[in-house]
MARDO-489922 format. One record per residue: residue number from 1; residue in three letters; x, y, z of N, C-alpha, C in turn. Coordinates in nm, 4 decimals. Layout:
# MARDO-489922
REC    i   aa       n_x       n_y       n_z      ca_x      ca_y      ca_z       c_x       c_y       c_z
REC  NUM  ALA         X         Y         Z         X         Y         Z         X         Y         Z
...
***
This chain:
# MARDO-489922
REC    i   aa       n_x       n_y       n_z      ca_x      ca_y      ca_z       c_x       c_y       c_z
REC    1  MET   13.5964    0.2311   14.6896   13.7050    0.1492   14.7210   13.7368    0.1509   14.8696
REC    2  VAL   13.7216    0.2614   14.9441   13.7435    0.2661   15.0858   13.6469    0.1856   15.1564
REC    3  MET   13.5151    0.1858   15.1036   13.4155    0.1064   15.1717   13.4407   -0.0388   15.1467
REC    4  GLN   13.4852   -0.0723   15.0276   13.5212   -0.2231   15.0092   13.6341   -0.2633   15.1091
REC    5  CYS   13.7416   -0.1761   15.1251   13.8437   -0.2055   15.2212   13.7888   -0.2261   15.3671
REC    6  GLN   13.6974   -0.1430   15.4012   13.6401   -0.1546   15.5360   13.5681   -0.2757   15.5558
REC    7  ARG   13.4878   -0.3162   15.4460   13.4073   -0.4387   15.4551   13.5045   -0.5499   15.4669
REC    8  SER   13.6133   -0.5487   15.3798   13.7108   -0.6601   15.3918   13.7743   -0.6749   15.5221
REC    9  GLU   13.7987   -0.5611   15.5913   13.8571   -0.5734   15.7256   13.7641   -0.6298   15.8186
REC   10  GLU   13.6313   -0.5889   15.8077   13.5325   -0.6412   15.9052   13.5169   -0.7974   15.8785
REC   11  ALA   13.5150   -0.8344   15.7475   13.4927   -0.9669   15.7174   13.6153   -1.0549   15.7763
REC   12  MET   13.7313   -1.0058   15.7645   13.8504   -1.0717   15.8164   13.8365   -1.0865   15.9664
REC   13  LYS   13.7935   -0.9826   16.0309   13.7811   -0.9796   16.1827   13.6699   -1.0933   16.2248
REC   14  ILE   13.5571   -1.0987   16.1477   13.4618   -1.1977   16.1791   13.5015   -1.3254   16.1585
REC   15  SER   13.5615   -1.3586   16.0314   13.6019   -1.4933   15.9986   13.7147   -1.5439   16.0856
REC   16  ASP   13.8126   -1.4650   16.1131   13.9305   -1.5146   16.1880   13.9040   -1.5109   16.3341
REC   17  GLY   13.8125   -1.4236   16.3756   13.7844   -1.4169   16.5180   13.9007   -1.3656   16.6053
REC   18  GLY   13.9735   -1.2765   16.5516   14.0821   -1.2170   16.6341   14.2137   -1.2636   16.5879
REC   19  LYS   14.2426   -1.2452   16.4517   14.3780   -1.2798   16.4001   14.4842   -1.1704   16.4554
REC   20  HIS   14.5986   -1.1833   16.4052   14.7054   -1.0919   16.4520   14.6764   -0.9525   16.4072
REC   21  GLU   14.7228   -0.8561   16.4863   14.7111   -0.7135   16.4506   14.7929   -0.6787   16.3234
REC   22  ASN   14.8943   -0.7578   16.3084   14.9799   -0.7318   16.1819   14.9032   -0.7486   16.0482
REC   23  ASP   14.8197   -0.8471   16.0455   14.7431   -0.8682   15.9354   14.6469   -0.7597   15.9100
REC   24  GLU   14.5849   -0.7058   16.0125   14.4957   -0.5966   16.0050   14.5694   -0.4706   15.9556
REC   25  GLU   14.6854   -0.4537   16.0064   14.7626   -0.3294   15.9587   14.7958   -0.3432   15.8083
REC   26  LYS   14.8325   -0.4620   15.7616   14.8663   -0.4881   15.6307   14.7485   -0.4502   15.5339
REC   27  VAL   14.6283   -0.5072   15.5757   14.5094   -0.4785   15.4890   14.4723   -0.3275   15.4988
REC   28  SER   14.4980   -0.2595   15.6138   14.4696   -0.1238   15.6176   14.5672   -0.0440   15.5327
REC   29  GLN   14.6918   -0.0781   15.5356   14.7919   -0.0160   15.4420   14.7549   -0.0343   15.2969
REC   30  ARG   14.7133   -0.1561   15.2613   14.6761   -0.1761   15.1212   14.5613   -0.0949   15.0822
REC   31  CYS   14.4646   -0.0779   15.1680   14.3433   -0.0021   15.1390   14.3811    0.1497   15.1200
REC   32  LYS   14.4803    0.1916   15.2108   14.5246    0.3329   15.2010   14.6007    0.3611   15.0732
REC   33  LYS   14.6876    0.2638   15.0323   14.7523    0.2738   14.9010   14.6556    0.2753   14.7911
REC   34  ALA   14.5563    0.1831   14.7892   14.4563    0.1922   14.6786   14.3816    0.3226   14.6767
REC   35  PHE   14.3499    0.3788   14.7957   14.2815    0.5091   14.8058   14.3695    0.6184   14.7479
REC   36  TYR   14.4895    0.6167   14.7872   14.5872    0.7193   14.7286   14.6090    0.7111   14.5811
REC   37  SER   14.6134    0.5842   14.5343   14.6249    0.5613   14.3922   14.5087    0.6128   14.3139
REC   38  LEU   14.3854    0.5935   14.3710   14.2681    0.6411   14.3038   14.2694    0.7951   14.3044
REC   39  SER   14.3137    0.8541   14.4149   14.3200    1.0108   14.4238   14.4240    1.0564   14.3305
REC   40  TYR   14.5294    0.9905   14.3170   14.6315    1.0279   14.2171   14.5894    1.0162   14.0732
REC   41  LEU   14.5073    0.9185   14.0409   14.4612    0.9031   13.9106   14.3598    1.0125   13.8736
REC   42  LYS   14.2726    1.0481   13.9808   14.1726    1.1601   13.9511   14.2465    1.2910   13.9342
REC   43  MET   14.3639    1.3079   14.0061   14.4471    1.4347   13.9969   14.5113    1.4352   13.8581
REC   44  VAL   14.5655    1.3227   13.8158   14.6285    1.3223   13.6790   14.5292    1.3430   13.5698
REC   45  ARG   14.4067    1.2905   13.5793   14.3089    1.3079   13.4800   14.2700    1.4560   13.4562
REC   46  GLY   14.2697    1.5300   13.5710   14.2347    1.6749   13.5553   14.3404    1.7513   13.4856
REC   47  LYS   14.3069    1.8581   13.4170   14.4030    1.9332   13.3427   14.4697    2.0302   13.4456
REC   48  THR   14.6005    2.0263   13.4389   14.6823    2.1104   13.5248   14.6974    2.2484   13.4656
REC   49  GLN   14.6671    2.3459   13.5380   14.6785    2.4926   13.4898   14.8209    2.5311   13.5161
REC   50  MET   14.8857    2.5814   13.4097   15.0178    2.6330   13.4129   15.0317    2.7769   13.4812
REC   51  LYS   15.0163    2.7775   13.6083   15.0367    2.9047   13.6830   15.0995    2.8778   13.8223
REC   52  ARG   15.1391    2.9794   13.8887   15.2054    2.9576   14.0147   15.1094    2.8928   14.1205
REC   53  ILE   15.1556    2.8079   14.1908   15.0687    2.7412   14.2965   15.0836    2.8336   14.4189
REC   54  GLU   14.9675    2.8778   14.4675   14.9606    2.9772   14.5744   14.9924    2.9039   14.7050
REC   55  ASN   14.9473    2.7899   14.7260   14.9737    2.7182   14.8566   15.1187    2.6768   14.8731
REC   56  ALA   15.1779    2.7201   14.9781   15.3236    2.6869   14.9867   15.3556    2.5447   15.0008
REC   57  THR   15.2746    2.4728   15.0760   15.2969    2.3330   15.1054   15.2766    2.2496   14.9672
REC   58  SER   15.1722    2.2876   14.8996   15.1476    2.2158   14.7686   15.2588    2.2472   14.6703
REC   59  ARG   15.3107    2.3720   14.6688   15.4087    2.4136   14.5850   15.5451    2.3435   14.6117
REC   60  GLN   15.5686    2.3177   14.7347   15.6946    2.2419   14.7783   15.6822    2.1035   14.7414
REC   61  VAL   15.5637    2.0348   14.7594   15.5511    1.9011   14.7143   15.5572    1.8814   14.5607
REC   62  THR   15.4880    1.9807   14.4878   15.5035    1.9719   14.3464   15.6458    1.9917   14.2997
REC   63  PHE   15.7143    2.0817   14.3678   15.8586    2.0995   14.3315   15.9406    1.9752   14.3463
REC   64  SER   15.9149    1.9007   14.4604   15.9976    1.7916   14.4823   15.9679    1.6726   14.3871
REC   65  LYS   15.8369    1.6604   14.3485   15.8086    1.5598   14.2529   15.8551    1.5928   14.1088
REC   66  ARG   15.8380    1.7075   14.0735   15.8869    1.7452   13.9379   16.0400    1.7494   13.9290
REC   67  ARG   16.1049    1.7834   14.0458   16.2524    1.7866   14.0461   16.3088    1.6394   14.0319
REC   68  ASN   16.2502    1.5557   14.1070   16.2979    1.4155   14.0903   16.2706    1.3544   13.9523
REC   69  GLY   16.1469    1.3916   13.9007   16.1191    1.3387   13.7704   16.2171    1.3962   13.6637
REC   70  LEU   16.2527    1.5243   13.6782   16.3509    1.5887   13.5875   16.4917    1.5242   13.5954
REC   71  LEU   16.5286    1.5094   13.7163   16.6610    1.4373   13.7470   16.6578    1.2919   13.6840
REC   72  LYS   16.5529    1.2326   13.7002   16.5447    1.0892   13.6468   16.5522    1.1046   13.4928
REC   73  LYS   16.4810    1.1929   13.4299   16.4833    1.2008   13.2834   16.6168    1.2369   13.2335
REC   74  ALA   16.6956    1.3241   13.3027   16.8265    1.3644   13.2627   16.9239    1.2416   13.2670
REC   75  PHE   16.9052    1.1647   13.3704   16.9858    1.0398   13.3933   16.9544    0.9351   13.2767
REC   76  GLU   16.8219    0.9176   13.2497   16.7890    0.8210   13.1484   16.8395    0.8686   13.0081
REC   77  LEU   16.8403    1.0049   12.9822   16.8885    1.0543   12.8566   17.0331    1.0291   12.8403
REC   78  SER   17.1100    1.0504   12.9445   17.2498    1.0380   12.9388   17.2921    0.8939   12.9146
REC   79  VAL   17.2113    0.7989   12.9799   17.2464    0.6611   12.9728   17.1923    0.5944   12.8367
REC   80  LEU   17.0768    0.6239   12.8028   17.0171    0.5685   12.6826   17.0744    0.6145   12.5449
REC   81  CYS   17.1077    0.7411   12.5504   17.1583    0.8130   12.4322   17.2986    0.8478   12.4247
REC   82  ASP   17.3705    0.8064   12.5372   17.5059    0.8392   12.5462   17.5402    0.9870   12.5277
REC   83  ALA   17.4514    1.0719   12.5896   17.4596    1.2209   12.5826   17.5267    1.2758   12.6976
REC   84  GLU   17.5977    1.3861   12.6846   17.6582    1.4575   12.7909   17.5587    1.5552   12.8456
REC   85  VAL   17.5091    1.5306   12.9688   17.3979    1.6160   13.0258   17.4422    1.6755   13.1540
REC   86  ALA   17.4021    1.7951   13.1714   17.4377    1.8719   13.2928   17.3108    1.9402   13.3277
REC   87  LEU   17.2591    1.9258   13.4579   17.1324    1.9841   13.4961   17.1574    2.0587   13.6382
REC   88  ILE   17.1108    2.1841   13.6390   17.1314    2.2667   13.7611   16.9897    2.3125   13.7980
REC   89  ILE   16.9467    2.2957   13.9168   16.8192    2.3382   13.9701   16.8430    2.4100   14.1025
REC   90  PHE   16.7782    2.5272   14.1174   16.7727    2.6011   14.2417   16.6273    2.6042   14.2912
REC   91  SER   16.6091    2.5624   14.4111   16.4761    2.5626   14.4722   16.4330    2.7069   14.5060
REC   92  PRO   16.3060    2.7238   14.5340   16.2669    2.8599   14.5776   16.3492    2.9186   14.6990
REC   93  LYS   16.4011    2.8257   14.7769   16.4789    2.8676   14.8937   16.6318    2.8695   14.8631
REC   94  SER   16.6660    2.8682   14.7295   16.8001    2.8752   14.6753   16.8837    2.7560   14.7077
REC   95  LYS   16.8139    2.6412   14.7315   16.8968    2.5183   14.7459   16.9342    2.4566   14.6110
REC   96  LEU   17.0536    2.4171   14.6045   17.1094    2.3711   14.4757   17.0890    2.2164   14.4619
REC   97  TYR   17.0289    2.1793   14.3397   17.0295    2.0370   14.2988   17.0911    2.0238   14.1574
REC   98  GLU   17.1757    1.9313   14.1504   17.2474    1.9166   14.0182   17.2699    1.7725   13.9859
REC   99  PHE   17.2890    1.7581   13.8448   17.3180    1.6232   13.7923   17.4087    1.6509   13.6727
REC  100  ALA   17.5101    1.5648   13.6658   17.6061    1.5640   13.5522   17.6501    1.4252   13.5155
REC  101  SER   17.6376    1.4004   13.3900   17.6692    1.2560   13.3435   17.8196    1.2404   13.3533
REC  102  SER   17.8981    1.3453   13.3357   18.0451    1.3217   13.3550   18.1026    1.4175   13.4606
REC  103  SER   18.1299    1.5413   13.4138   18.1771    1.6408   13.5133   18.1129    1.7679   13.4886
REC  104  MET   18.0467    1.8282   13.5892   17.9796    1.9547   13.5746   18.0682    2.0662   13.5234
REC  105  LYS   18.1841    2.0698   13.5741   18.2862    2.1791   13.5382   18.3223    2.1592   13.3923
REC  106  GLU   18.3531    2.0498   13.3480   18.3919    2.0198   13.2142   18.2762    2.0530   13.1183
REC  107  THR   18.1562    2.0132   13.1573   18.0384    2.0448   13.0716   18.0173    2.1894   13.0566
REC  108  ILE   18.0383    2.2637   13.1625   18.0107    2.4108   13.1601   18.1240    2.4701   13.0740
REC  109  GLU   18.2483    2.4307   13.0881   18.3501    2.4851   13.0010   18.3270    2.4607   12.8597
REC  110  ARG   18.2750    2.3348   12.8265   18.2465    2.3018   12.6909   18.1350    2.3912   12.6466
REC  111  TYR   18.0424    2.4229   12.7234   17.9274    2.5077   12.6880   17.9850    2.6496   12.6536
REC  112  ARG   18.0692    2.6997   12.7374   18.1294    2.8316   12.7154   18.2073    2.8434   12.5811
REC  113  ASP   18.2880    2.7416   12.5608   18.3599    2.7485   12.4387   18.2768    2.7279   12.3183
REC  114  HIS   18.1597    2.6657   12.3178   18.0677    2.6485   12.2161   17.9948    2.7871   12.1905
REC  115  VAL   17.9591    2.8523   12.2977   17.8843    2.9765   12.2932   17.9702    3.0893   12.2488
REC  116  LYS   18.1090    3.0748   12.2710   18.1982    3.1874   12.2361   18.1999    3.2031   12.0856
REC  117  ASP   18.1973    3.0988   12.0081   18.2091    3.1146   11.8615   18.0716    3.1489   11.7965
REC  118  MET   17.9644    3.1353   11.8676   17.8317    3.1693   11.8113   17.8135    3.3180   11.8185
REC  119  PRO   17.7503    3.3719   11.7151   17.7137    3.5138   11.7146   17.6093    3.5472   11.8199
REC  120  THR   17.6279    3.6498   11.8977   17.5307    3.6858   11.9939   17.4136    3.7718   11.9331
REC  121  GLN   17.3098    3.7946   12.0179   17.1967    3.8734   11.9632   17.2360    4.0149   11.9284
REC  122  ASP   17.3225    4.0676   12.0122   17.3578    4.2123   11.9933   17.4487    4.2275   11.8623
REC  123  SER   17.5354    4.1272   11.8476   17.6235    4.1367   11.7258   17.5337    4.1185   11.5971
REC  124  MET   17.4394    4.0354   11.6013   17.3525    4.0144   11.4856   17.2720    4.1410   11.4558
REC  125  ARG   17.2217    4.2082   11.5640   17.1536    4.3329   11.5479   17.2387    4.4355   11.4843
REC  126  ALA   17.3734    4.4412   11.5330   17.4579    4.5493   11.4836   17.4908    4.5203   11.3367
REC  127  GLU   17.5057    4.3973   11.2967   17.5293    4.3648   11.1603   17.4123    4.3995   11.0645
REC  128  ASP   17.2901    4.3731   11.1206   17.1720    4.4069   11.0470   17.1643    4.5566   11.0261
REC  129  VAL   17.1918    4.6321   11.1268   17.1830    4.7860   11.1265   17.2953    4.8328   11.0291
REC  130  GLN   17.4125    4.7707   11.0278   17.5181    4.8179   10.9302   17.4723    4.7875   10.7924
REC  131  ARG   17.4154    4.6718   10.7636   17.3754    4.6391   10.6334   17.2581    4.7255   10.5826
REC  132  MET   17.1658    4.7630   10.6774   17.0702    4.8488   10.6310   17.1165    4.9892   10.6102
REC  133  ARG   17.2193    5.0328   10.6776   17.2753    5.1665   10.6556   17.3463    5.1631   10.5094
REC  134  GLN   17.4162    5.0622   10.4843   17.4824    5.0581   10.3526   17.3823    5.0496   10.2396
REC  135  LEU   17.2742    4.9765   10.2591   17.1679    4.9764   10.1530   17.0993    5.1063   10.1343
REC  136  ALA   17.0791    5.1821   10.2445   17.0147    5.3149   10.2320   17.1115    5.4156   10.1675
REC  137  ALA   17.2383    5.3966   10.1997   17.3348    5.4876   10.1319   17.3449    5.4645    9.9843
REC  138  GLY   17.3471    5.3349    9.9447   17.3510    5.3030    9.8029   17.2292    5.3480    9.7357
REC  139  MET   17.1019    5.3406    9.7920   16.9798    5.3914    9.7255   16.9855    5.5383    9.7179
REC  140  ALA   17.0277    5.6078    9.8251   17.0419    5.7521    9.8118   17.1386    5.8038    9.7016
REC  141  LYS   17.2449    5.7377    9.6815   17.3320    5.7703    9.5789   17.2757    5.7482    9.4407
REC  142  GLN   17.1936    5.6341    9.4352   17.1308    5.6071    9.3076   17.0313    5.7078    9.2661
REC  143  ILE   16.9428    5.7493    9.3732   16.8519    5.8658    9.3523   16.9103    5.9913    9.3062
REC  144  GLU   17.0250    6.0207    9.3678   17.0922    6.1435    9.3303   17.1339    6.1410    9.1794
REC  145  LEU   17.1959    6.0209    9.1345   17.2334    6.0093    8.9958   17.1212    6.0238    8.9021
REC  146  LEU   17.0015    5.9642    8.9404   16.8858    5.9757    8.8550   16.8374    6.1189    8.8439
REC  147  GLU   16.8386    6.1877    8.9619   16.8009    6.3312    8.9603   16.8860    6.4215    8.8671
REC  148  VAL   17.0241    6.3895    8.8755   17.1140    6.4630    8.7868   17.0782    6.4284    8.6364
REC  149  ALA   17.0545    6.2977    8.6087   17.0319    6.2597    8.4692   16.9029    6.3247    8.4235
REC  150  LYS   16.8083    6.3412    8.5084   16.6777    6.4007    8.4761   16.6996    6.5461    8.4407
REC  151  ARG   16.7733    6.6111    8.5246   16.8007    6.7602    8.4991   16.8696    6.7743    8.3674
REC  152  LYS   16.9637    6.6847    8.3289   17.0397    6.6993    8.2118   16.9434    6.6797    8.0901
REC  153  ILE   16.8562    6.5844    8.1003   16.7569    6.5595    7.9907   16.6730    6.6788    7.9714
REC  154  LEU   16.6396    6.7476    8.0726   16.5513    6.8750    8.0739   16.6357    6.9888    8.0275
REC  155  GLY   16.7646    6.9755    8.0046   16.8456    7.0839    7.9620   16.9030    7.1731    8.0696
REC  156  GLU   16.9027    7.1233    8.1941   16.9496    7.1978    8.3052   17.0819    7.1387    8.3585
REC  157  GLY   17.1721    7.2264    8.3948   17.3004    7.1853    8.4449   17.3894    7.1120    8.3434
REC  158  ILE   17.3975    7.1486    8.2223   17.4777    7.0796    8.1257   17.5989    7.1721    8.0854
REC  159  GLY   17.6287    7.2588    8.1634   17.7455    7.3481    8.1340   17.8760    7.2693    8.1342
REC  160  SER   17.8901    7.1839    8.2209   18.0150    7.1116    8.2426   18.0046    6.9700    8.1819
REC  161  THR   17.9000    6.9496    8.0869   17.8828    6.8220    8.0249   17.9778    6.8035    7.9139
REC  162  THR   18.0415    6.6828    7.8964   18.1288    6.6619    7.7897   18.0475    6.6189    7.6542
REC  163  MET   18.1248    6.6230    7.5467   18.0689    6.5865    7.4177   18.0019    6.4541    7.4198
REC  164  GLU   18.0726    6.3573    7.4847   18.0135    6.2164    7.4863   17.8914    6.2111    7.5627
REC  165  GLU   17.8772    6.2838    7.6719   17.7554    6.2910    7.7506   17.6467    6.3536    7.6804
REC  166  LEU   17.6823    6.4655    7.6001   17.5761    6.5328    7.5259   17.5235    6.4398    7.4135
REC  167  LEU   17.6086    6.3625    7.3488   17.5672    6.2710    7.2493   17.4750    6.1704    7.3115
REC  168  HIS   17.5133    6.1229    7.4236   17.4297    6.0118    7.5010   17.2929    6.0756    7.5275
REC  169  ILE   17.2831    6.1942    7.5736   17.1556    6.2641    7.6116   17.0826    6.2800    7.4891
REC  170  GLU   17.1412    6.3251    7.3759   17.0735    6.3470    7.2481   17.0091    6.2100    7.2022
REC  171  GLN   17.0859    6.0984    7.2146   17.0260    5.9671    7.1769   16.9109    5.9342    7.2670
REC  172  GLN   16.9220    5.9631    7.3907   16.8135    5.9249    7.4801   16.6887    6.0057    7.4417
REC  173  LEU   16.7103    6.1365    7.4069   16.5924    6.2213    7.3631   16.5296    6.1723    7.2377
REC  174  GLU   16.6171    6.1354    7.1405   16.5647    6.0842    7.0216   16.4851    5.9541    7.0406
REC  175  ARG   16.5442    5.8665    7.1175   16.4710    5.7408    7.1526   16.3374    5.7716    7.2236
REC  176  SER   16.3409    5.8671    7.3234   16.2197    5.9022    7.3861   16.1135    5.9635    7.2868
REC  177  ALA   16.1650    6.0421    7.1948   16.0716    6.1063    7.1016   16.0086    5.9922    7.0088
REC  178  ARG   16.0876    5.8982    6.9648   16.0249    5.7896    6.8823   15.9213    5.7171    6.9646
REC  179  ILE   15.9619    5.6875    7.0954   15.8512    5.6137    7.1692   15.7280    5.6906    7.1776
REC  180  ILE   15.7418    5.8312    7.2051   15.6278    5.9119    7.2198   15.5519    5.9238    7.0986
REC  181  ARG   15.6141    5.9304    6.9778   15.5407    5.9355    6.8537   15.4669    5.8123    6.8266
REC  182  ALA   15.5314    5.6965    6.8611   15.4684    5.5615    6.8418   15.3455    5.5446    6.9308
REC  183  ARG   15.3634    5.6000    7.0489   15.2422    5.5936    7.1428   15.1415    5.6913    7.0992
REC  184  LYS   15.1733    5.8004    7.0525   15.0743    5.8963    7.0011   14.9998    5.8429    6.8809
REC  185  MET   15.0633    5.7734    6.7875   14.9948    5.7122    6.6744   14.9060    5.6037    6.7214
REC  186  GLN   14.9538    5.5204    6.8212   14.8681    5.4176    6.8675   14.7395    5.4755    6.9294
REC  187  VAL   14.7509    5.5852    7.0059   14.6342    5.6360    7.0680   14.5328    5.6972    6.9588
REC  188  TYR   14.6024    5.7594    6.8500   14.5259    5.8192    6.7483   14.4448    5.6977    6.6713
REC  189  ASN   14.5088    5.5904    6.6389   14.4471    5.4818    6.5813   14.3369    5.4225    6.6594
REC  190  GLU   14.3660    5.4136    6.7950   14.2556    5.3696    6.8805   14.1298    5.4547    6.8793
REC  191  GLN   14.1474    5.5919    6.8895   14.0460    5.6862    6.8785   13.9599    5.6732    6.7503
REC  192  VAL   14.0396    5.6593    6.6242   13.9770    5.6473    6.5046   13.8880    5.5194    6.5008
REC  193  GLU   13.9394    5.4074    6.5481   13.8606    5.2893    6.5551   13.7378    5.2989    6.6441
REC  194  GLN   13.7595    5.3732    6.7599   13.6395    5.3887    6.8323   13.5303    5.4777    6.7697
REC  195  LEU   13.5788    5.5918    6.7027   13.4806    5.6715    6.6287   13.4126    5.5955    6.5137
REC  196  GLN   13.4909    5.5077    6.4378   13.4284    5.4297    6.3304   13.3235    5.3311    6.3856
REC  197  ALA   13.3625    5.2712    6.5053   13.2566    5.1807    6.5590   13.1389    5.2588    6.6081
REC  198  LYS   13.1558    5.3779    6.6628   13.0534    5.4486    6.7019   12.9573    5.5042    6.5830
REC  199  GLU   13.0247    5.5407    6.4692   12.9486    5.5829    6.3508   12.8737    5.4643    6.2917
REC  200  LYS   12.9286    5.3470    6.2966   12.8628    5.2258    6.2477   12.7385    5.1954    6.3339
REC  201  LYS   12.7580    5.2150    6.4575   12.6410    5.1862    6.5452   12.5423    5.2894    6.5265
REC  202  LEU   12.5701    5.4246    6.5101   12.4711    5.5180    6.4898   12.3982    5.4973    6.3537
REC  203  ALA   12.4732    5.4568    6.2426   12.4119    5.4363    6.1140   12.3128    5.3125    6.1269
REC  204  THR   12.3505    5.2111    6.1978   12.2554    5.0998    6.2184   12.1298    5.1458    6.2904
REC  205  GLU   12.1445    5.2281    6.3983   12.0280    5.2756    6.4626   11.9432    5.3752    6.3810
REC  206  ASN   12.0171    5.4515    6.2975   11.9392    5.5391    6.2050   11.8561    5.4618    6.1017
REC  207  ALA   11.9103    5.3532    6.0446   11.8431    5.2619    5.9531   11.7196    5.2081    6.0179
REC  208  ILE   11.7397    5.1632    6.1457   11.6284    5.1080    6.2112   11.5107    5.2097    6.2373
REC  209  LEU   11.5562    5.3330    6.2703   11.4502    5.4400    6.2908   11.3821    5.4753    6.1608
REC  210  ASN   11.4618    5.4805    6.0546   11.3973    5.5079    5.9240   11.2950    5.4016    5.8832
REC  211  GLU   11.3328    5.2817    5.9110   11.2340    5.1685    5.8718   11.1094    5.1769    5.9595
REC  212  LYS   11.1303    5.2096    6.0841   11.0097    5.2299    6.1665   10.9224    5.3450    6.1180
REC  213  CYS   10.9866    5.4671    6.0807   10.9099    5.5709    6.0283   10.8458    5.5440    5.9021
REC  214  ARG   10.9078    5.4648    5.8110   10.8416    5.4248    5.6933   10.7216    5.3311    5.7113
REC  215  LEU   10.7315    5.2389    5.8019   10.6190    5.1536    5.8357   10.4984    5.2338    5.9028
REC  216  GLN   10.5369    5.3318    5.9801   10.4364    5.4075    6.0455   10.3656    5.4978    5.9486
REC  217  SER   10.4362    5.5500    5.8482   10.3842    5.6310    5.7477   10.2915    5.5470    5.6580
REC  218  ILE   10.3281    5.4233    5.6223   10.2365    5.3357    5.5457   10.1010    5.3075    5.6143
REC  219  GLU   10.1247    5.2761    5.7384   10.0124    5.2525    5.8287    9.9144    5.3700    5.8360
REC  220  THR    9.9736    5.4934    5.8487    9.8902    5.6021    5.8546    9.8158    5.6360    5.7346
REC  221  LYS    9.8847    5.6229    5.6168    9.8163    5.6341    5.4897    9.7061    5.5345    5.4698
REC  222  GLU    9.7301    5.4119    5.5142    9.6235    5.3067    5.4938    9.5015    5.3501    5.5904
REC  223  ARG    9.5262    5.3992    5.6951    9.4201    5.4330    5.7872    9.3390    5.5521    5.7271
REC  224  GLU    9.4169    5.6543    5.6740    9.3531    5.7656    5.6037    9.2615    5.7162    5.4902
REC  225  SER    9.3188    5.6270    5.4097    9.2433    5.5736    5.2917    9.1136    5.5134    5.3345
REC  226  ILE    9.1266    5.4246    5.4376    9.0063    5.3641    5.4921    8.9023    5.4576    5.5443
REC  227  PHE    8.9506    5.5621    5.6090    8.8653    5.6635    5.6660    8.7928    5.7448    5.5531
REC  228  LEU    8.8641    5.7826    5.4480    8.8068    5.8463    5.3329    8.7049    5.7630    5.2647
REC  229  LEU    8.7278    5.6340    5.2424    8.6338    5.5449    5.1865    8.5075    5.5353    5.2693
REC  230  LEU    8.5289    5.5317    5.3949    8.4033    5.5243    5.4808    8.3181    5.6521    5.4711
REC  231  GLU    8.3982    5.7670    5.4675    8.3182    5.8984    5.4535    8.2502    5.9021    5.3270
REC  232  ASP    8.3156    5.8612    5.2162    8.2467    5.8624    5.0798    8.1269    5.7815    5.0783
REC  233  GLY    8.1274    5.6646    5.1286    8.0133    5.5838    5.1400    7.8919    5.6402    5.2180
REC  234  HIS    7.9280    5.7038    5.3182    7.8277    5.7730    5.4038    7.7598    5.8860    5.3278
REC  235  GLU    7.8402    5.9648    5.2538    7.7902    6.0771    5.1731    7.6955    6.0296    5.0601
REC  236  ASP    7.7291    5.9164    4.9973    7.6498    5.8745    4.8832    7.5063    5.8203    4.9442
REC  237  LYS    7.5050    5.7589    5.0500    7.3770    5.7203    5.1080    7.2890    5.8435    5.1425
REC  238  THR    7.3535    5.9446    5.1947    7.2825    6.0722    5.2356    7.2285    6.1410    5.1089
REC  239  SER    7.2995    6.1410    5.0034    7.2495    6.2121    4.8787    7.1391    6.1335    4.8170
REC  240  ASP    7.1336    6.0073    4.8201    7.0254    5.9243    4.7612    6.8942    5.9503    4.8420
REC  241  VAL    6.8961    5.9614    4.9631    6.7783    5.9884    5.0449    6.7274    6.1286    5.0154
REC  242  GLU    6.8113    6.2273    5.0035    6.7696    6.3579    4.9778    6.7076    6.3618    4.8343
REC  243  THR    6.7574    6.2932    4.7314    6.6995    6.2931    4.5935    6.5614    6.2449    4.5949
REC  244  GLU    6.5347    6.1397    4.6650    6.3964    6.0866    4.6793    6.3051    6.1727    4.7449
REC  245  LEU    6.3518    6.2506    4.8321    6.2641    6.3319    4.9066    6.2275    6.4688    4.8466
REC  246  PHE    6.3275    6.5255    4.7708    6.3057    6.6632    4.7220    6.2897    6.6737    4.5775
REC  247  ILE    6.3304    6.5832    4.4889    6.3197    6.5894    4.3402    6.1785    6.5678    4.3098
REC  248  GLY    6.1201    6.6732    4.2313    5.9774    6.6583    4.1747    5.8839    6.7194    4.2730
REC  249  GLN    5.7571    6.7486    4.2284    5.6582    6.7969    4.3167    5.5817    6.6825    4.3879
REC  250  PRO    5.5407    6.7280    4.4986    5.4733    6.6253    4.5712    5.3341    6.5836    4.5096
REC  251  LYS    5.3076    6.4539    4.5072    5.1842    6.4097    4.4421    5.0575    6.4512    4.5126
REC  252  ARG    4.9524    6.4882    4.4455    4.8259    6.5204    4.5041    4.7409    6.3970    4.5131
REC  253  LYS    4.6651    6.3841    4.6290    4.5916    6.2662    4.6474    4.4559    6.2925    4.5760
REC  254  THR    4.4055    6.1918    4.5001    4.2861    6.1930    4.4269    4.1749    6.1414    4.5221
REC  255  LYS    4.0481    6.1433    4.4559    3.9287    6.0996    4.5327    3.9456    5.9468    4.5605
REC  256  LYS    4.0054    5.8818    4.4609    4.0268    5.7326    4.4757    4.1168    5.7000    4.5853
REC  257  ASP    4.2212    5.7840    4.5969    4.3229    5.7612    4.7029    4.2587    5.7877    4.8359
REC  258  ARG    4.1792    5.8893    4.8344    4.1115    5.9163    4.9685    4.0178    5.8052    5.0109
REC  259  SER    3.9358    5.7592    4.9038    3.8425    5.6517    4.9374    3.9201    5.5234    4.9830
REC  260  LYS    4.0335    5.5037    4.9150    4.1117    5.3904    4.9685    4.1542    5.4144    5.1080
***
């Protein structure tokens, strides 16, 4: 953009051949404004880091811009929304800047009256502490009563107990005994059911094993029978051969047999 402005200035000088210096100054000012606008846009586009500006000059410039913007926003809020606005700003050098839509003193007094009726942080903390103390005391008392009742149920510390209290303790013990008996019977029934289920399972497994043993016994007997049959057949063949070989005297060969 700066180069374009320079070119426009040169073109104007060439075309006009020496116009007034005022025209040149106007063009130069416009170019500078355009350059500053472009620089400002680049600065706005960048993300501003929320930390203290180290450079004193930049810090003062930023303070002036933001202060004016804040004062302007306060004025707009008071006008557009008909709100009572009071703004107080102290610069780093303790210089005061303020804005009030009506009267700063009246607004401050109104603020003090409003804050006076509101509970402070310290009072709220004190109320919380007091409430927690009361709660802890009530719980401690309840625990103590439970401990006393427990000792009485166990038969301890009943020397000063009245007849009504003794009857109440007796009723509690009877009620507890009934609950214990009912629970005992329930556990007993559950154990019986578990044992019955286990017995049924073992009986089924035993029947399966017996069937397997029976089948194996049958197979063994069949194998033994086949083996015996095979042995008997072999012995019969052996006895036939021996009979042919040894029964009777051996034949003598005659002259005819020899001639043959």
